[in-house]
MARDO-84496 format. One record per residue (C-alpha): y negated, z negated, x negated; residue number from 1; chain. Coordinates in steps of 0.5 Angstrom, whole numbers. Layout:
// MARDO-84496
{rec {Y,Z,X},NUM,'A'},
...
END
This chain:
// MARDO-84496
{rec {-87,39,-63},1,'A'},
{rec {-86,34,-57},2,'A'},
{rec {-85,39,-52},3,'A'},
{rec {-80,43,-56},4,'A'},
{rec {-76,37,-57},5,'A'},
{rec {-75,35,-50},6,'A'},
{rec {-73,42,-48},7,'A'},
{rec {-68,42,-54},8,'A'},
{rec {-65,36,-52},9,'A'},
{rec {-65,38,-45},10,'A'},
{rec {-62,44,-47},11,'A'},
{rec {-57,40,-52},12,'A'},
{rec {-55,36,-45},13,'A'},
{rec {-55,42,-40},14,'A'},
{rec {-49,45,-46},15,'A'},
{rec {-46,38,-45},16,'A'},
{rec {-44,38,-38},17,'A'},
{rec {-43,46,-37},18,'A'},
{rec {-38,46,-44},19,'A'},
{rec {-35,39,-40},20,'A'},
{rec {-33,43,-34},21,'A'},
{rec {-30,47,-37},22,'A'},
{rec {-25,43,-42},23,'A'},
{rec {-19,46,-40},24,'A'},
{rec {-16,52,-37},25,'A'},
{rec {-15,50,-29},26,'A'},
{rec {-22,47,-29},27,'A'},
{rec {-20,40,-30},28,'A'},
{rec {-23,36,-36},29,'A'},
{rec {-18,34,-41},30,'A'},
{rec {-15,27,-41},31,'A'},
{rec {-18,22,-47},32,'A'},
{rec {-19,15,-47},33,'A'},
{rec {-24,11,-50},34,'A'},
{rec {-21,6,-55},35,'A'},
{rec {-28,2,-58},36,'A'},
{rec {-35,2,-56},37,'A'},
{rec {-36,7,-62},38,'A'},
{rec {-33,13,-57},39,'A'},
{rec {-38,13,-52},40,'A'},
{rec {-46,14,-53},41,'A'},
{rec {-50,13,-46},42,'A'},
{rec {-54,19,-44},43,'A'},
{rec {-57,16,-38},44,'A'},
{rec {-56,11,-32},45,'A'},
{rec {-55,13,-26},46,'A'},
{rec {-56,6,-21},47,'A'},
{rec {-58,-1,-22},48,'A'},
{rec {-57,-6,-17},49,'A'},
{rec {-54,-13,-15},50,'A'},
{rec {-47,-11,-17},51,'A'},
{rec {-49,-8,-23},52,'A'},
{rec {-50,-2,-28},53,'A'},
{rec {-48,6,-27},54,'A'},
{rec {-48,10,-33},55,'A'},
{rec {-47,18,-35},56,'A'},
{rec {-44,17,-42},57,'A'},
{rec {-41,22,-47},58,'A'},
{rec {-35,21,-51},59,'A'},
{rec {-37,22,-58},60,'A'},
{rec {-31,26,-61},61,'A'},
{rec {-30,31,-55},62,'A'},
{rec {-37,32,-52},63,'A'},
{rec {-34,31,-46},64,'A'},
{rec {-38,26,-40},65,'A'},
{rec {-35,20,-37},66,'A'},
{rec {-38,14,-33},67,'A'},
{rec {-39,7,-35},68,'A'},
{rec {-39,1,-29},69,'A'},
{rec {-41,-6,-32},70,'A'},
{rec {-43,-12,-30},71,'A'},
{rec {-49,-13,-35},72,'A'},
{rec {-52,-20,-33},73,'A'},
{rec {-49,-21,-27},74,'A'},
{rec {-43,-25,-26},75,'A'},
{rec {-43,-23,-18},76,'A'},
{rec {-39,-17,-19},77,'A'},
{rec {-34,-20,-24},78,'A'},
{rec {-28,-20,-21},79,'A'},
{rec {-28,-14,-17},80,'A'},
{rec {-29,-10,-23},81,'A'},
{rec {-24,-14,-27},82,'A'},
{rec {-19,-13,-20},83,'A'},
{rec {-21,-5,-21},84,'A'},
{rec {-20,-4,-28},85,'A'},
{rec {-12,-8,-27},86,'A'},
{rec {-11,-3,-20},87,'A'},
{rec {-14,4,-23},88,'A'},
{rec {-9,3,-30},89,'A'},
{rec {-3,4,-26},90,'A'},
{rec {-6,10,-22},91,'A'},
{rec {-5,17,-24},92,'A'},
{rec {-7,22,-19},93,'A'},
{rec {-11,28,-19},94,'A'},
{rec {-16,26,-13},95,'A'},
{rec {-16,19,-15},96,'A'},
{rec {-22,17,-21},97,'A'},
{rec {-18,17,-27},98,'A'},
{rec {-18,11,-32},99,'A'},
{rec {-21,11,-39},100,'A'},
{rec {-21,5,-42},101,'A'},
{rec {-25,-2,-42},102,'A'},
{rec {-28,-8,-44},103,'A'},
{rec {-29,-16,-43},104,'A'},
{rec {-33,-18,-48},105,'A'},
{rec {-38,-24,-49},106,'A'},
{rec {-39,-24,-42},107,'A'},
{rec {-40,-17,-40},108,'A'},
{rec {-34,-12,-37},109,'A'},
{rec {-35,-5,-38},110,'A'},
{rec {-30,0,-34},111,'A'},
{rec {-31,8,-37},112,'A'},
{rec {-28,12,-31},113,'A'},
{rec {-28,20,-30},114,'A'},
{rec {-34,23,-29},115,'A'},
{rec {-36,26,-22},116,'A'},
{rec {-42,29,-21},117,'A'},
{rec {-43,27,-14},118,'A'},
{rec {-41,24,-8},119,'A'},
{rec {-39,25,-1},120,'A'},
{rec {-45,22,1},121,'A'},
{rec {-50,26,-3},122,'A'},
{rec {-46,32,0},123,'A'},
{rec {-47,30,6},124,'A'},
{rec {-55,29,5},125,'A'},
{rec {-55,36,3},126,'A'},
{rec {-52,39,9},127,'A'},
{rec {-55,36,14},128,'A'},
{rec {-62,39,11},129,'A'},
{rec {-58,47,10},130,'A'},
{rec {-52,47,15},131,'A'},
{rec {-52,41,19},132,'A'},
{rec {-45,39,17},133,'A'},
{rec {-41,41,11},134,'A'},
{rec {-38,48,13},135,'A'},
{rec {-32,49,16},136,'A'},
{rec {-27,52,11},137,'A'},
{rec {-29,47,5},138,'A'},
{rec {-30,41,10},139,'A'},
{rec {-22,43,11},140,'A'},
{rec {-21,43,3},141,'A'},
{rec {-25,37,2},142,'A'},
{rec {-21,33,8},143,'A'},
{rec {-14,35,6},144,'A'},
{rec {-16,32,-1},145,'A'},
{rec {-18,26,1},146,'A'},
{rec {-11,25,5},147,'A'},
{rec {-7,27,-1},148,'A'},
{rec {-11,23,-6},149,'A'},
{rec {-10,16,0},150,'A'},
{rec {-3,19,2},151,'A'},
{rec {-1,17,-6},152,'A'},
{rec {-5,11,-5},153,'A'},
{rec {0,9,1},154,'A'},
{rec {6,11,-1},155,'A'},
{rec {5,6,-7},156,'A'},
{rec {3,1,-2},157,'A'},
{rec {-4,1,-4},158,'A'},
{rec {-10,-1,2},159,'A'},
{rec {-17,2,-1},160,'A'},
{rec {-20,-3,4},161,'A'},
{rec {-28,1,2},162,'A'},
{rec {-27,8,5},163,'A'},
{rec {-33,11,5},164,'A'},
{rec {-37,18,4},165,'A'},
{rec {-40,14,-2},166,'A'},
{rec {-34,12,-5},167,'A'},
{rec {-31,19,-5},168,'A'},
{rec {-34,23,-11},169,'A'},
{rec {-33,31,-13},170,'A'},
{rec {-33,35,-18},171,'A'},
{rec {-37,41,-19},172,'A'},
{rec {-31,45,-19},173,'A'},
{rec {-30,42,-11},174,'A'},
{rec {-24,37,-14},175,'A'},
{rec {-24,30,-9},176,'A'},
{rec {-23,23,-13},177,'A'},
{rec {-23,18,-9},178,'A'},
{rec {-27,12,-13},179,'A'},
{rec {-29,4,-13},180,'A'},
{rec {-23,0,-12},181,'A'},
{rec {-26,-6,-12},182,'A'},
{rec {-23,-9,-5},183,'A'},
{rec {-16,-5,-6},184,'A'},
{rec {-10,-9,-5},185,'A'},
{rec {-3,-8,-7},186,'A'},
{rec {1,-9,0},187,'A'},
{rec {7,-14,0},188,'A'},
{rec {9,-14,7},189,'A'},
{rec {7,-10,12},190,'A'},
{rec {0,-13,13},191,'A'},
{rec {-6,-15,9},192,'A'},
{rec {-9,-21,10},193,'A'},
{rec {-15,-23,14},194,'A'},
{rec {-21,-20,10},195,'A'},
{rec {-29,-21,9},196,'A'},
{rec {-29,-14,6},197,'A'},
{rec {-33,-10,10},198,'A'},
{rec {-37,-3,10},199,'A'},
{rec {-40,-3,17},200,'A'},
{rec {-40,4,21},201,'A'},
{rec {-33,6,17},202,'A'},
{rec {-29,0,17},203,'A'},
{rec {-23,0,22},204,'A'},
{rec {-24,-5,29},205,'A'},
{rec {-18,-10,27},206,'A'},
{rec {-22,-11,19},207,'A'},
{rec {-29,-12,23},208,'A'},
{rec {-25,-17,28},209,'A'},
{rec {-22,-21,21},210,'A'},
{rec {-15,-19,24},211,'A'},
{rec {-9,-18,18},212,'A'},
{rec {-9,-10,17},213,'A'},
{rec {-5,-5,13},214,'A'},
{rec {-6,2,11},215,'A'},
{rec {-8,4,18},216,'A'},
{rec {-15,1,16},217,'A'},
{rec {-16,7,12},218,'A'},
{rec {-13,12,17},219,'A'},
{rec {-19,10,21},220,'A'},
{rec {-25,10,16},221,'A'},
{rec {-22,16,13},222,'A'},
{rec {-23,19,21},223,'A'},
{rec {-30,16,21},224,'A'},
{rec {-32,20,14},225,'A'},
{rec {-29,26,18},226,'A'},
{rec {-32,26,23},227,'A'},
{rec {-39,25,19},228,'A'},
{rec {-37,32,15},229,'A'},
{rec {-36,36,21},230,'A'},
{rec {-42,34,25},231,'A'},
{rec {-47,32,20},232,'A'},
{rec {-49,27,23},233,'A'},
{rec {-48,19,22},234,'A'},
{rec {-42,17,26},235,'A'},
{rec {-44,12,30},236,'A'},
{rec {-48,17,34},237,'A'},
{rec {-44,23,32},238,'A'},
{rec {-41,28,37},239,'A'},
{rec {-35,33,37},240,'A'},
{rec {-38,38,42},241,'A'},
{rec {-36,45,40},242,'A'},
{rec {-31,43,35},243,'A'},
{rec {-24,46,34},244,'A'},
{rec {-20,43,39},245,'A'},
{rec {-15,42,32},246,'A'},
{rec {-20,39,29},247,'A'},
{rec {-22,34,35},248,'A'},
{rec {-15,32,35},249,'A'},
{rec {-15,30,28},250,'A'},
{rec {-21,25,29},251,'A'},
{rec {-18,22,35},252,'A'},
{rec {-12,21,33},253,'A'},
{rec {-15,17,27},254,'A'},
{rec {-20,13,31},255,'A'},
{rec {-15,11,36},256,'A'},
{rec {-17,4,37},257,'A'},
{rec {-10,1,36},258,'A'},
{rec {-8,1,29},259,'A'},
{rec {0,2,31},260,'A'},
{rec {-2,8,35},261,'A'},
{rec {-6,11,29},262,'A'},
{rec {-2,17,24},263,'A'},
{rec {0,16,17},264,'A'},
{rec {-3,21,13},265,'A'},
{rec {4,24,12},266,'A'},
{rec {3,25,20},267,'A'},
{rec {-4,28,19},268,'A'},
{rec {-2,33,12},269,'A'},
{rec {3,36,17},270,'A'},
{rec {-3,37,23},271,'A'},
{rec {-4,45,25},272,'A'},
{rec {-11,44,22},273,'A'},
{rec {-9,44,15},274,'A'},
{rec {-3,49,16},275,'A'},
{rec {4,48,13},276,'A'},
{rec {8,45,8},277,'A'},
{rec {1,42,5},278,'A'},
{rec {6,36,2},279,'A'},
{rec {11,40,-1},280,'A'},
{rec {5,46,-4},281,'A'},
{rec {1,40,-6},282,'A'},
{rec {3,37,-12},283,'A'},
{rec {-1,31,-16},284,'A'},
END
């Protein structure tokens, strides 16, 4: 009896996931909102650490899945989560993870987000075992989507400030979603003030040196991410031997040490590597 119940529960969860992923004709789940805590029920925890907990939840009315980030009993990341909530409320783009709702009650903050099953970090782990890097055509597709998301942010004078494979999500349909906006900043001038936030391998030199920085810092992080995607190696050890010249050119431009000499997202989207009229043909 216990085995039968477990098998039935597993089958139900699988059915829910498949149904949620096919909830609309264009492959993107229809938007929904979490207005009360009763609107979502927890299915399982995805991870837990010093910065809180992330869980997969199911919308009680539609059966669609969503992610929930919560501070739990930790107060350390509460300011970051509150900041992320306010930032995400202002964003609306197909390559930016969607805000679905939030609560700030009894000292605990909960943020409900569009669910994406994988991150580029996890994809790279899988691809290292199977292909020694992301397949070239898929790499181009993912890179273009990341740039389109960054272009939307930079057009709105927002610096993500922590772009890396672990903060770039991927849906089962192959749609990129930039996430984790706890350290993102809205620019009021040409540059942001000095920052103490750093993600090591993916962080621009000017950020590591605690100098004022702007959108060019995200371009560096994109370049490091792309280099890892292409080679299947960590950015610090990756070599571009055998890399197509047009792709190598993009990476080298992004990793220019002088931020003033780095290309913008608009420049990169016009590069021959992506073909012509990328911005014109891909609307949010």
